[in-house]
C-alpha positions as CSV (number, residue, x, y, z in Angstrom):
1,M,122.7,91.5,97.7
2,F,119.8,90.6,100.4
3,H,121.2,87.3,101.6
4,E,124.4,88.0,104.5
5,V,126.6,91.0,105.4
6,L,129.8,89.1,107.4
7,G,128.2,85.7,107.8
8,L,125.1,86.9,109.4
9,P,121.3,87.2,107.5
10,V,120.4,90.6,106.5
11,H,117.1,90.2,107.0
12,A,118.1,89.7,110.7
13,L,120.1,92.8,110.7
14,V,118.1,95.3,108.7
15,V,114.5,94.4,110.3
16,H,115.3,96.0,113.5
17,F,115.8,99.3,111.6
18,A,112.3,98.9,110.1
19,V,110.4,98.1,113.5
20,V,112.5,101.4,114.9
21,L,111.7,103.4,112.3
22,T,108.3,102.8,111.3
23,P,106.8,103.9,114.3
24,L,108.8,106.9,114.6
25,L,107.8,107.9,111.0
26,V,104.3,107.2,112.1
27,G,104.5,109.7,115.2
28,V,106.3,112.3,113.8
29,A,103.9,112.2,110.5
30,V,100.9,112.5,112.5
31,A,102.8,115.2,114.4
32,Y,103.5,117.0,111.5
33,A,100.0,116.5,109.9
34,L,98.0,117.5,113.1
35,V,99.9,120.3,114.9
36,P,100.4,122.9,112.4
37,R,103.0,125.0,114.9
38,W,105.4,122.1,115.1
39,R,106.1,121.9,111.2
40,A,109.0,124.1,110.9
41,A,110.5,122.1,113.6
42,T,109.6,118.4,112.5
43,A,110.0,119.1,108.9
44,W,113.4,117.7,108.8
45,A,112.7,114.5,110.8
46,V,109.5,113.9,108.1
47,V,111.7,114.0,105.4
48,L,114.9,111.9,106.6
49,L,112.1,109.0,108.6
50,A,110.1,109.2,105.1
51,L,113.4,108.4,103.0
52,A,115.0,106.0,105.5
53,T,112.1,104.0,106.7
54,V,111.0,103.2,102.9
55,V,114.4,101.8,102.6
56,A,114.6,99.9,106.0
57,V,111.5,98.3,105.0
58,F,112.3,97.7,101.3
59,A,115.6,96.0,102.7
60,S,113.6,93.8,105.2
61,W,111.0,93.0,102.3
62,A,113.6,92.2,100.0
63,S,116.0,90.0,102.3
64,G,113.1,87.9,104.1
65,P,112.8,85.4,101.2
66,K,116.1,84.9,100.9
67,L,116.3,83.9,104.8
68,L,113.4,81.8,104.4
69,E,115.2,79.8,101.7
70,A,118.4,79.7,103.7
71,R,117.3,79.0,106.9
72,F,114.1,77.8,107.1
73,A,113.3,76.1,103.8
74,T,112.5,72.5,105.7
75,A,110.5,74.3,108.4
76,E,107.2,72.3,109.1
77,G,104.3,72.5,111.1
78,A,103.7,75.1,113.4
79,M,107.0,77.2,112.1
80,A,106.0,77.1,108.7
81,D,102.9,78.3,109.2
82,G,103.9,80.9,111.3
83,L,106.6,82.0,108.8
84,A,103.7,81.9,106.2
85,A,101.8,84.3,108.4
86,H,104.6,86.7,108.7
87,A,105.3,86.5,105.2
88,S,101.7,87.7,104.5
89,F,102.2,90.8,106.3
90,A,105.4,92.1,104.3
91,T,103.9,93.8,101.3
92,P,101.1,95.4,103.2
93,L,103.6,96.5,105.2
94,L,106.0,97.8,102.3
95,L,103.0,99.6,100.4
96,S,101.4,101.1,103.7
97,V,105.0,102.5,104.6
98,L,105.6,103.3,100.6
99,G,102.6,105.5,101.0
100,L,103.2,107.2,104.3
101,G,106.6,108.1,103.1
102,A,105.1,109.5,99.7
103,I,102.4,111.3,101.5
104,S,104.4,112.9,104.0
105,L,106.7,114.0,101.9
106,V,104.1,115.7,99.7
107,L,102.9,117.1,103.0
108,V,105.8,118.6,103.7
109,Y,106.5,119.9,100.4
110,V,102.9,121.5,99.8
111,S,102.6,123.0,103.5
112,R,105.7,124.7,103.4
113,G,104.6,127.0,101.0
114,D,101.3,126.9,101.4
115,R,100.8,125.6,97.8
116,F,97.4,123.9,97.6
117,G,95.7,126.3,100.2
118,K,94.3,125.2,103.7
119,S,91.8,122.7,102.5
120,G,94.4,120.8,100.4
121,T,96.6,120.7,103.1
122,M,94.1,119.4,105.5
123,V,93.4,116.6,102.7
124,L,96.9,115.5,102.6
125,S,97.1,115.5,106.5
126,G,93.8,113.1,106.6
127,A,95.7,111.1,104.0
128,T,98.9,111.1,106.1
129,V,97.1,110.1,109.4
130,V,95.0,107.3,107.6
131,L,98.3,105.8,106.1
132,A,100.1,106.1,109.5
133,L,97.5,103.8,111.3
134,A,97.6,101.5,108.4
135,A,101.9,101.5,108.7
136,A,101.7,101.3,112.5
137,Y,99.4,98.7,112.3
138,F,101.0,96.2,109.9
139,V,104.5,97.0,111.4
140,F,103.2,95.3,114.6
141,R,101.5,92.4,112.8
142,T,104.5,91.6,110.7
143,G,107.0,92.2,113.8
144,D,104.8,90.4,116.0
145,S,104.4,87.4,113.8
146,G,107.9,87.0,112.6
147,A,108.8,87.2,116.5
148,R,106.1,84.2,117.2
149,A,107.4,82.4,114.4
150,V,111.1,82.2,115.1
151,W,110.7,82.4,119.1
152,G,107.3,80.6,119.6
């Protein structure tokens, strides 16, 4: 399932969605968390990006080992080290995006009806910002290490 589409490696196709959608989710989720007057206008974007980003990052995470096995199994030296470094960021990226997606959805739900009061919304907003920073860090490190491993 996560190997090829029309002869092209799935990882090479879906990784671009992850690299674009993660920073978008980070930006929109932080804006939603920190600027209450923008919440009505951005709630739909937070929900859609939270869902799409998790799917894109999961597909990238799941397809990476298939690409490694199919195309880079015999890699040695600097390339093998670079690929190992890239792979080491995959799970932290997935976990941070899962956390950001989940907390963003909860924040939208809670803030729409003021279900936990102002203090509850503030705590969720703070957690959203922290997870957004983590996701931003890991998407950068993952993408940069992957590009350096393959392109030098």
